[in-house]
MIDOSE-1310 file (N, C-alpha, C; in nm, 2 decimals, decimal comma, always signed):
residues 143
mkkk	+8,45/+13,31/+5,90/+8,56/+13,19/+5,85/+8,67/+13,18/+5,94; +8,72/+13,28/+6,01/+8,83/+13,30/+6,11/+8,80/+13,21/+6,23; +8,67/+13,20/+6,27/+8,62/+13,14/+6,37/+8,63/+12,98/+6,34; +8,60/+12,94/+6,21/+8,60/+12,81/+6,19/+8,72/+12,77/+6,19
vfti	+8,82/+12,81/+6,13/+8,95/+12,79/+6,14/+9,04/+12,77/+6,26; +9,00/+12,89/+6,36/+9,00/+12,89/+6,47/+9,00/+12,74/+6,59; +8,86/+12,72/+6,54/+8,79/+12,59/+6,59/+8,85/+12,46/+6,56; +8,88/+12,49/+6,44/+8,94/+12,33/+6,37/+9,08/+12,31/+6,42
ilal	+9,16/+12,44/+6,43/+9,28/+12,41/+6,48/+9,27/+12,39/+6,65; +9,18/+12,46/+6,73/+9,18/+12,40/+6,85/+9,13/+12,26/+6,87; +9,06/+12,22/+6,78/+9,02/+12,08/+6,81/+9,11/+11,98/+6,79; +9,21/+12,01/+6,69/+9,32/+11,94/+6,63/+9,41/+11,92/+6,72
siiv	+9,44/+12,05/+6,81/+9,56/+12,06/+6,91/+9,52/+11,99/+7,04; +9,39/+11,98/+7,07/+9,35/+11,91/+7,16/+9,35/+11,74/+7,14; +9,31/+11,72/+7,03/+9,35/+11,55/+6,98/+9,48/+11,51/+6,99; +9,57/+11,59/+6,97/+9,74/+11,58/+6,95/+9,76/+11,57/+7,12
iifi	+9,72/+11,65/+7,18/+9,76/+11,64/+7,32/+9,71/+11,53/+7,38; +9,59/+11,49/+7,36/+9,53/+11,37/+7,43/+9,60/+11,23/+7,36; +9,63/+11,25/+7,25/+9,71/+11,12/+7,20/+9,87/+11,13/+7,26; +9,93/+11,24/+7,29/+10,05/+11,22/+7,36/+10,04/+11,17/+7,48
vicn	+9,94/+11,22/+7,59/+9,90/+11,21/+7,72/+9,90/+11,03/+7,70; +9,82/+10,98/+7,61/+9,79/+10,84/+7,61/+9,91/+10,77/+7,59; +9,97/+10,80/+7,48/+10,10/+10,73/+7,44/+10,19/+10,72/+7,56; +10,21/+10,85/+7,65/+10,32/+10,87/+7,74/+10,24/+10,76/+7,87
cknn	+10,14/+10,76/+7,88/+10,07/+10,68/+7,98/+10,11/+10,51/+7,96; +10,09/+10,46/+7,84/+10,12/+10,36/+7,79/+10,26/+10,29/+7,86; +10,34/+10,38/+7,80/+10,46/+10,34/+7,82/+10,52/+10,36/+7,97; +10,48/+10,43/+8,04/+10,49/+10,45/+8,17/+10,61/+10,44/+8,24
ipne	+10,72/+10,49/+8,17/+10,87/+10,47/+8,18/+10,90/+10,58/+8,20; +10,96/+10,64/+8,36/+11,03/+10,79/+8,38/+11,14/+10,77/+8,30; +11,14/+10,93/+8,27/+11,28/+10,96/+8,19/+11,41/+10,91/+8,25; +11,43/+10,93/+8,37/+11,53/+10,91/+8,45/+11,57/+10,74/+8,43
itnf	+11,49/+10,68/+8,42/+11,52/+10,51/+8,36/+11,56/+10,50/+8,22; +11,48/+10,58/+8,13/+11,54/+10,55/+8,00/+11,69/+10,60/+7,99; +11,67/+10,73/+8,05/+11,83/+10,81/+8,04/+11,93/+10,73/+8,07; +11,88/+10,65/+8,21/+12,00/+10,55/+8,28/+12,04/+10,45/+8,19
meey	+11,93/+10,40/+8,12/+11,97/+10,27/+8,02/+12,04/+10,31/+7,89; +12,02/+10,47/+7,84/+12,12/+10,49/+7,73/+12,25/+10,55/+7,80; +12,28/+10,58/+7,90/+12,40/+10,62/+7,96/+12,48/+10,49/+7,99; +12,42/+10,38/+8,03/+12,49/+10,24/+8,04/+12,54/+10,19/+7,88
mnac	+12,43/+10,20/+7,81/+12,46/+10,15/+7,65/+12,58/+10,25/+7,63; +12,60/+10,34/+7,65/+12,69/+10,45/+7,59/+12,83/+10,41/+7,65; +12,83/+10,40/+7,76/+12,93/+10,35/+7,86/+12,99/+10,24/+7,81; +12,92/+10,13/+7,75/+12,96/+10,02/+7,70/+13,02/+10,04/+7,57
kiem	+12,99/+10,13/+7,49/+13,08/+10,16/+7,36/+13,25/+10,19/+7,38; +13,24/+10,25/+7,53/+13,38/+10,30/+7,53/+13,48/+10,19/+7,62; +13,44/+10,14/+7,73/+13,52/+10,02/+7,79/+13,43/+9,96/+7,90; +13,45/+9,82/+7,89/+13,36/+9,73/+7,98/+13,39/+9,81/+8,14
aksv	+13,51/+9,83/+8,17/+13,56/+9,85/+8,32/+13,49/+9,98/+8,35; +13,43/+10,07/+8,24/+13,35/+10,18/+8,28/+13,21/+10,13/+8,31; +13,18/+10,06/+8,21/+13,01/+10,00/+8,22/+12,99/+9,95/+8,29; +13,09/+9,85/+8,40/+13,08/+9,79/+8,49/+12,99/+9,87/+8,63
nycy	+13,04/+10,01/+8,63/+12,99/+10,08/+8,75/+12,81/+10,10/+8,73; +12,79/+10,09/+8,67/+12,63/+10,08/+8,61/+12,55/+9,93/+8,67; +12,63/+9,82/+8,68/+12,57/+9,72/+8,67/+12,56/+9,65/+8,80; +12,43/+9,55/+8,84/+12,44/+9,50/+8,95/+12,45/+9,35/+8,93
fkte	+12,54/+9,31/+9,01/+12,57/+9,13/+8,99/+12,55/+9,07/+9,11; +12,51/+8,95/+9,13/+12,49/+8,87/+9,23/+12,62/+8,83/+9,29; +12,71/+8,80/+9,21/+12,86/+8,76/+9,27/+12,97/+8,83/+9,21; +13,09/+8,83/+9,27/+13,18/+8,88/+9,24/+13,24/+8,81/+9,12
eerl	+13,21/+8,70/+9,12/+13,29/+8,61/+8,98/+13,22/+8,65/+8,87; +13,07/+8,69/+8,87/+13,00/+8,75/+8,75/+13,05/+8,89/+8,71; +13,08/+8,97/+8,83/+13,15/+9,12/+8,80/+13,27/+9,10/+8,71; +13,36/+9,02/+8,74/+13,51/+9,00/+8,72/+13,47/+8,95/+8,56
ayvn	+13,39/+8,85/+8,53/+13,35/+8,80/+8,39/+13,32/+8,90/+8,30; +13,22/+8,96/+8,36/+13,17/+9,11/+8,28/+13,30/+9,19/+8,23; +13,37/+9,24/+8,33/+13,49/+9,35/+8,28/+13,61/+9,27/+8,20; +13,61/+9,12/+8,23/+13,73/+9,06/+8,14/+13,66/+9,03/+7,96
snnl	+13,54/+9,04/+7,98/+13,48/+9,00/+7,86/+13,52/+9,06/+7,72; +13,54/+9,19/+7,77/+13,58/+9,30/+7,67/+13,50/+9,30/+7,54; +13,37/+9,27/+7,54/+13,28/+9,26/+7,45/+13,22/+9,44/+7,43; +13,30/+9,49/+7,35/+13,25/+9,64/+7,36/+13,12/+9,64/+7,24
ligy	+13,01/+9,74/+7,27/+12,90/+9,76/+7,22/+12,95/+9,85/+7,11; +12,92/+9,82/+6,97/+12,93/+9,89/+6,90/+12,78/+9,97/+6,83; +12,66/+9,94/+6,85/+12,55/+9,99/+6,83/+12,43/+9,92/+6,88; +12,35/+10,01/+6,92/+12,22/+9,97/+7,00/+12,07/+10,05/+6,96
kies	+11,98/+9,98/+6,97/+11,85/+10,04/+6,96/+11,73/+10,00/+7,06; +11,69/+10,10/+7,16/+11,59/+10,04/+7,24/+11,47/+10,02/+7,17; +11,42/+9,90/+7,15/+11,32/+9,85/+7,08/+11,18/+9,86/+7,15; +11,19/+9,83/+7,30/+11,08/+9,87/+7,37/+11,11/+9,87/+7,53
skki	+11,02/+9,89/+7,60/+11,04/+9,89/+7,74/+10,92/+9,90/+7,81; +10,92/+9,83/+7,94/+10,77/+9,82/+8,00/+10,82/+9,84/+8,17; +10,73/+9,87/+8,21/+10,74/+9,88/+8,39/+10,69/+9,73/+8,45; +10,76/+9,69/+8,53/+10,75/+9,56/+8,57/+10,67/+9,60/+8,71
ndnl	+10,74/+9,68/+8,79/+10,70/+9,73/+8,91/+10,77/+9,86/+8,93; +10,73/+9,91/+9,04/+10,81/+10,04/+9,09/+10,96/+10,03/+9,07; +11,03/+9,95/+9,08/+11,15/+9,94/+9,11/+11,19/+9,84/+9,01; +11,16/+9,82/+8,91/+11,20/+9,71/+8,79/+11,14/+9,75/+8,63
yqft	+11,21/+9,79/+8,58/+11,19/+9,82/+8,43/+11,27/+9,72/+8,33; +11,17/+9,66/+8,22/+11,25/+9,57/+8,14/+11,23/+9,63/+8,01; +11,37/+9,62/+7,94/+11,40/+9,68/+7,80/+11,41/+9,56/+7,70; +11,37/+9,56/+7,59/+11,41/+9,50/+7,49/+11,51/+9,58/+7,41
nlve	+11,65/+9,54/+7,38/+11,73/+9,61/+7,29/+11,76/+9,52/+7,19; +11,82/+9,60/+7,08/+11,87/+9,55/+6,97/+12,02/+9,60/+6,98; +12,11/+9,50/+6,98/+12,25/+9,51/+7,02/+12,35/+9,45/+6,91; +12,45/+9,53/+6,88/+12,56/+9,51/+6,80/+12,70/+9,52/+6,87
tknr	+12,77/+9,41/+6,88/+12,89/+9,39/+7,00/+12,98/+9,39/+6,87; +13,11/+9,39/+6,96/+13,25/+9,37/+6,88/+13,26/+9,23/+6,85; +13,22/+9,11/+6,91/+13,23/+9,02/+6,88/+13,15/+8,93/+6,79; +13,01/+9,04/+6,77/+12,90/+8,99/+6,64/+12,87/+9,09/+6,57
sghy	+12,98/+9,18/+6,51/+12,99/+9,29/+6,43/+12,94/+9,25/+6,30; +12,84/+9,36/+6,27/+12,75/+9,35/+6,13/+12,60/+9,28/+6,17; +12,58/+9,22/+6,31/+12,46/+9,13/+6,34/+12,43/+9,20/+6,45; +12,27/+9,26/+6,48/+12,21/+9,30/+6,59/+12,16/+9,15/+6,64
irvy	+12,15/+9,17/+6,78/+12,05/+9,06/+6,83/+11,98/+9,12/+6,95; +11,85/+9,06/+6,97/+11,77/+9,11/+7,07/+11,81/+9,04/+7,18; +11,80/+9,14/+7,31/+11,85/+9,10/+7,43/+11,74/+9,17/+7,51; +11,72/+9,10/+7,64/+11,62/+9,16/+7,78/+11,70/+9,21/+7,88
nfva	+11,69/+9,36/+7,88/+11,78/+9,39/+8,00/+11,71/+9,45/+8,09; +11,72/+9,50/+8,20/+11,64/+9,56/+8,32/+11,73/+9,67/+8,36; +11,64/+9,79/+8,43/+11,68/+9,87/+8,52/+11,64/+9,85/+8,63; +11,71/+9,85/+8,74/+11,63/+9,83/+8,89/+11,66/+9,95/+8,99
ridg	+11,56/+9,96/+9,07/+11,63/+10,04/+9,18/+11,66/+9,95/+9,29; +11,77/+9,97/+9,34/+11,79/+9,86/+9,46/+11,87/+9,96/+9,59; +11,79/+9,97/+9,67/+11,84/+10,06/+9,80/+11,85/+10,20/+9,73; +11,76/+10,23/+9,66/+11,72/+10,37/+9,61/+11,83/+10,42/+9,47
klff	+11,94/+10,33/+9,43/+11,98/+10,34/+9,36/+11,98/+10,28/+9,22; +12,01/+10,31/+9,12/+11,98/+10,26/+8,99/+12,08/+10,16/+8,94; +12,06/+10,05/+8,89/+12,15/+9,93/+8,83/+12,10/+9,89/+8,71; +12,22/+9,87/+8,64/+12,17/+9,76/+8,50/+12,17/+9,64/+8,52
ianv	+12,08/+9,55/+8,46/+12,08/+9,40/+8,51/+12,08/+9,34/+8,38; +12,18/+9,26/+8,33/+12,19/+9,20/+8,19/+12,11/+9,08/+8,18; +12,03/+8,99/+8,28/+12,01/+8,89/+8,25/+11,88/+8,86/+8,39; +11,75/+8,82/+8,33/+11,65/+8,81/+8,42/+11,67/+8,73/+8,54
mnvp	+11,78/+8,61/+8,54/+11,85/+8,56/+8,66/+11,88/+8,63/+8,78; +11,95/+8,75/+8,74/+12,01/+8,82/+8,82/+11,93/+8,94/+8,90; +11,78/+8,95/+8,87/+11,71/+9,02/+8,93/+11,69/+8,99/+9,06; +11,75/+9,04/+9,16/+11,70/+9,02/+9,32/+11,54/+8,97/+9,36
deir	+11,55/+8,87/+9,43/+11,42/+8,85/+9,45/+11,31/+8,93/+9,53; +11,37/+9,04/+9,58/+11,29/+9,14/+9,66/+11,21/+9,23/+9,56; +11,28/+9,23/+9,43/+11,21/+9,32/+9,35/+11,15/+9,25/+9,21; +11,10/+9,12/+9,24/+11,04/+9,05/+9,13/+10,91/+9,04/+9,13
enld	+10,86/+9,13/+9,20/+10,70/+9,13/+9,20/+10,62/+9,16/+9,06; +10,55/+9,06/+9,02/+10,48/+9,11/+8,88/+10,58/+9,07/+8,76; +10,72/+9,00/+8,78/+10,81/+8,99/+8,70/+10,77/+8,82/+8,64; +10,76/+8,80/+8,53/+10,74/+8,67/+8,46/+10,84/+8,64/+8,39
vnly	+10,95/+8,56/+8,47/+11,09/+8,53/+8,45/+11,07/+8,44/+8,26; +11,00/+8,35/+8,27/+10,97/+8,29/+8,13/+10,97/+8,38/+8,02; +10,90/+8,51/+8,04/+10,88/+8,59/+7,93/+11,03/+8,66/+7,90; +11,13/+8,64/+7,96/+11,27/+8,73/+7,93/+11,38/+8,62/+7,95
syk	+11,34/+8,49/+7,94/+11,46/+8,37/+7,93/+11,49/+8,35/+7,78; +11,61/+8,32/+7,76/+11,64/+8,27/+7,63/+11,62/+8,12/+7,59; +11,56/+8,12/+7,49/+11,54/+7,93/+7,47/+11,59/+7,91/+7,34
């Protein structure tokens, strides 16, 4: 009887381990990348001037517009994430901002590794050409 219980527990344990490994392989997002996204989102709850340090912008005008927007984040939920390539990860987030209090909207954001440093990218159009491999811009464009 003890052998049978042990065998069943062992079999269930192996199934759970296999399930965990398969799930983690599907997502394929390193913890470093997810943690960076969460750090950015939490910084957005404090002040835009703090969160801008996480961001990549193609122009100084875009950076200034971001800082001056003062559209603080109230809440967020990472809905899904996807590895595009070794230097680019896409996140689908639900966000509630000060300007849209009470309403969550779905946004497509990115975490990119540029010159060895991580950056948040708010819009697919701001993803630098050199890290666009496997990126289908149409999937993350707002219509």
